[in-house]
N, C-alpha and C positions, 0 to 999 in steps of 0.2 A: 577103440583099443588103446589109443594114446591116453585117453582120460583114465581108463582102468589101470594102465601101467603106472601112470603118475600117482594115482590114488593109492595103489599098492605100495609103491616106494615111500610115499609120505607116511602111510600107516606104519610100515615096518621101522623106519628110522626115527619116527617120533617116539615109538615105544622103546627102541633100542637106546636112544639118548636121553631117556627119562631121568632127570636128576634124582628122583626118588628110588630108582632101581639099584639095589645093592650090587657091588662088584664081586659076585660070587665066583667068577671065573678066575680070580686072582688068588693065588695061594698066600697063606700067611694070616696071622691073627689080626683082625681089623683094629684100628686105633679109633677109639670113641672120643669125640670132642664136642663140647657144648659151647655154642657161640652166642654171645649177646652183644648187640649193637647198642652202645650207650651214647650219650651226648658228651663229647664227640671223640669217642675212642672205642676200641674193640676189646672185649673180655673173652678169653678162651679158657674154658674149664675142662680139665682132663680128669674125668670121674674115676677111672681105673687107677690113676696115680694119686688121686686125692690132692690136686694142686690146681692152681689157676695162674694165668699170665695176662697182662695187659699189653696190647699193641705188639705182640710177637707170636707167631705161629710156627712151631717146629714139628716136623713129621718125619718118620723114617721112610726111606725109599722102598719101592716095590712092595708096599703093604697097603691094603685098602684103608681109606680113611672115611669114617662115617660121621658126618656133621649133623647135629641138630641145632637149629637156629631160631632165635627170637629177638625181640627188641624191647628195650626198657621204656621207650616212649614212642616217637614218630616212626613211620615206616622207613626202612633203609634197605640197602642192597649189599650183599657180600660178593666180592668179585676179585678173583685171582686169575687174570686172563690166560696165563700160561698153563694153568692146571685144570681149570674147570669153568663151566658156564656161570652166569650170574644168577643169584637166587635172592628173593626178597626176605627181609626180616620184618615181622609185624608184632606189635604188642598184643598180648593175649592169645597168640597163635604160635604154633611150632611148624617150621618148614624143615626140609631135609635136603642134603646134598652129599653125594659120594664122589670121591676123587682118589687118584693115585699119582704119585710122583715117580716116574720111571727113571729120571736122572737127578743126581744130586745137584743142588744149586740154590741160588737165592732168587726168589720170585716176589715181585711187587704186588701188593694187594691194597684195596681201598674200598670205600663206599662209592657207589655209582648212582646214588639217588640223593638229591639235595635235601638236607635235613636241618638247615638252620645256619646261624652265623659261623659255626666252627666246622662246617662241612669240608672245606678245602684242606683241613689238617687231619681229616679222618682216614689215615692210611696206616699200613703196617707192612712188615717184611715177613715173608714165609721162607723158611729154610728147610730144604729136603736134605737129609743127612743119612749116614750109615747107621746101622743098629747100635754100634758101639758109641758113636757120637750122640745119638739120641739118648741112650742110657746115661751117658755122662752129663748131658744137659738136664735130664730129669733129676739127677742127684744134686746138681747145682740149684735148681729151683726148690728142691726139697730142703735145702740148707737155709732157706729164707726164714727169717724170724716172724714174718707176717702171716696171719691167718685170715682167710676170707670169711668172716662171720657175717651174719645178716646185717649187723650194724655197720660193719666195714663196707659191705656192698652198697648199702643205702647212701653212705658218704661218697663212695666211688661213683655212683650213678648221677651225682649232681653235675651239671654242665661245666666242663673244663675244656681247654683248647691246648693242642700240641703236647699231650702227656708223654712222658718218658716211659720206657719199658719198666714194668714192675712185676714182681713175683710173689706168690702166696703159697705157703706150705700148709695145706689143710683147707677144706671148703665146708661150709655149713651143710648139714644134711638136707637133701632134696632142694638145694638152693635153686637149681635151674627150673625145676617144676614150679617152685613158688614164684620165680620171675615170670614164667609163662602165665601163671594164674593171677599175677598182679597182686600177690599177697605176701611179699617179703616183710612188709611193715607189720609189726605186732598188732593184732586185733583185726586186720583186714580179712574179709571173707574172700576166699579164692573164687575166681570167675566160674569155674566148673561147679562149685558148691552153690553159688548164687543161681546158676541156671537150673540146678536140681530143685532148689527152693521155689523158683518161679513155676517150674513144671508141677510142683505139688500144691500150688495155689498162693505162693508168696507168704510174706510175714504178717500180713494184715496190719491192724493199727499198731500192734506191738513193734512192728518193723520200723515205724517212724522214729522210735527212740534210738535205734542203732543204724540210722541211715548213713552216718559217716563211715561206717565199716564197709559200705558198698560203693563209695566214691573212689574211682580209680584215676581220674584225671586231675592233675594238680591245679588246673585252671577252671574257674567257674564257667558255666555254660555260656557260649557266645564269645569266649575269649580264647586266645592262643598265645604261643610263645612269642610271636612277633609283636605282641602288644605289651610285653614285659621287658624291662631293661635287663640286659645280661651284665652281671656284676664282674665277670672275669676280664682278663686282658687278652688282647690278640697279639701274638708274637709270631715271628717267622718260624717255620718248621725247623727244628734243630737238625744240623747236618748229620749228627751221629746219635741223636737222642740221649747223649750222655752215657754211652755204653762202652765197654771194653771188650776185648777179644778173649773168648774162652778156648775156641778151637779155630780151625782154619776158616770156618764159615760163619759161626754163630756169634754175634755180639751179645753180651749179656749185661744185665745191670750190675754195677760194681757193688 
C-alpha cells in the first residue's frame, strides 16, 4: 500500500508540476516570450509587441507567461529560482516553460549550465511589474532606434561577455523559428527541411555542391570552442549594467 500511495503521489505531482503544462487556471491574457541563450547573454523576444531585449526580462504580475526557449550554440539552462524551475535550452530544439509572478519585485536569473569562458557573466534581472508599468516599459523599448534584423542577430550572436541591457524595436519575421532551425544565415537550409529531404532520399550527388548550406556548426568536425581563442576581453560584471531608472523598479538602457 505504501508503494502504491507513493507511486500515486509521484505520478500526480510530476504531471501537475510539468513545465510544459499551460497555466490555464490563471485569468488574464498570457504573455508570449521567446528566449534565446547566446554566448554569453540572453535574448528575449516579445512577438506580440514586435520587440526584443537583451539581458532584461520584464513581465506583468498575475498573468501567465509562456516561454519558448532555444539556444544559438551550446546547451544552456534558463533559471529564475524565485519564479520557476530550471529548463534547458538546446540548439536546433525548442523547449517550453510556463510561469507567473504573483508579487511585484526584482528577481535574479542566470544560466545554470556551464557554457564556456563567459558563463559566469551570463545573468539577467527579471522585473515583475503592474500592467501600467509594463505598458510604459513596452513604450520605452518601442522608442528604440534599433531593429533586430537577421543581420543584427548574427552580429549579436557572436561571443561577448558582460553585455549591457539593449533594446530593439522591431524583429525580423519568423526570427525565432529560424534560430531554432539554425537557418538565420542567408542560404542555410533549416534543420526541419533538411530532415524532410533526408526522409525523401537526400540530395544525391547534386547535394555535394550545396553541402555548405547544411553545415550548422562553426567548428570543423572534432573541434570545439575550447580549442579556439576567444578574441573578447573579460571584465567584471557591471554593478548597474550602465542603466538608469525609468520607474520605481525597472532600470532601462539610457
